[in-house]
N, C-alpha and C positions, 0 to 999 in steps of 0.2 A: 269824352267819356261821361256817362251819367253817374250820378251819385249812387244809384242803385247797382250798376255794373261795376263801379269802382267807389267803394266807400271813402277813399282818401280824397276824392274829387271834391267833396264838400268842405273838407278841411282846407285844401288848397284854395278853394273859392272864398272861404271865410278869411283867409290870410292875405288875400289880395290887397286888403285895406292896409297892411303893413307897408306896401309899396308907396302909399301916399303919405306916410309919416316922416318926419324929420329924424333920421337916425344920428346917433352920437358914436363916433369912431371909439372912444375910450371904454364906453358901456359895452360896445360891440365886442371889444378886446376880452372883456370878462365873460360874455356870453360864449365866445369861442373857447376860451380857457375852461369854463365849466362844462360845456356840451359838446365840443368838436375836437379839441386838442388830443384826445385819446386815439383818434383814428386819422386826422388830417393834419397835414402840415401847412403852415402859412409862413413863408419867409423862413426864419431860423426856428421857429417855435412849433411843437407838435410831433406827430409821429405819421410816418408814411404807411398806413394801412389801407385806407381809401385814397382817392384822387388828392393830389396836392392842390390846395385852394387857389393858388395863383393861376392854375389852368382854367378856373371857372371864369375869369375875367372876360373870356371870349364869349361867354353866354350872357343873355340878357338877365335883369334881375327877376323877371318873371319865370325864366327857365330854371334860374338857380332855386327859386322858392319851390318849384315843382320837385326838384332834385331833393331837397331837404325834407319836405313834407310827404312826398309820395316816391320814395327811393325805388320801389320795385316797378314803377311804370316803365322806367327805361334805364338800364345800366349795362355797363361792359361786364362780360363774363369774367374778365380777370378780377372783378371785385365781387364775385359771387361766394356764397358762403357753402362750406362743405362739411360734411360729417364723416370722420373716420372712425369705424369701430375696429376696435383691437381685439386680438385673439383672447385677451384676459377679460372682455366684456366692457371695458372702458370706452367711452366715446370722446374724442376730441373734435373740436370744430375750429373753423377760421377759414382764411383765405389760402389757397395754395400758392405759396410764394416761391417754392423751388422743388425740383424733382431730380432725382438721379436713379440709376438702376438699383441702388440699395436703401434709398431713404426718400422721404416726403418732408417738406418743411411747410408748416402751417404758420400763419401770422394772424395775431388777434389784436384787440384794443390795447393801446399803451405799447404797441410795437413789440409786443411778446411773441418770441418764436419758439416753435417747438419742432424738433427734428425726430421723426419717427422712422424706424427701421421698417423697411417693407415686409420683413419676415414676421413682424408682429401685427401686420394689418390683416383684418378679416374682410373689410369692405370700405369703399369709399362712395359716398352719395352726395351729389349736389343738391342743394336745397331749391335751386332755380330762383333764389331770391338774393337780393343784395345783402352785403354785410351790414349796410346802414340800416339801423332799426327805425320802424315806423313809430309814430307817437311822440316825436320830439315837441309837439305843441304842448304836451303837458309841462314841459320844463321851460318853453320859450313863448312867451306871450307876443302880442302884436308889436308892441314897442321894442321888445328885445329882438325880434326878427328884423325890425327896421335897423336897429343898432348893429346887429351882426351882418347884415348886408352892407351897411356903411363901412364896417371895418374891413370887409373883404374887397371893397373896391367900388361900391356904388354910392 
């Protein structure tokens, strides 16, 4: 991807330097707690909204860096964000975590679940984007990224 075609590519390129730094696991635990815990589970801590981070150990650090900084480049549809417009005009958003003939369950950051009666739903729209937000580099500098990667297993 060129930076013009994908503006996130330049961020990923700049953060390649984090892969060369020496990371600290304990500082990485703090980064995880501040920036990742609301949506990701690692071991016994966190919430299962996005992928459990023990699964990323099968990926390279470079691939994980891309997933963190450019989450919409490639993601599984079950981690897609949906917007549910209700008959009363309210909009709820999150990951579709469950469906039945009578209701829909949305899951959001912090593991918050909302069950919505289908009779109250006007429309459901997929965003075509990951629940994972872009822009985490604003809160995670190069050293903190190296620390985070060390914490999750590299």
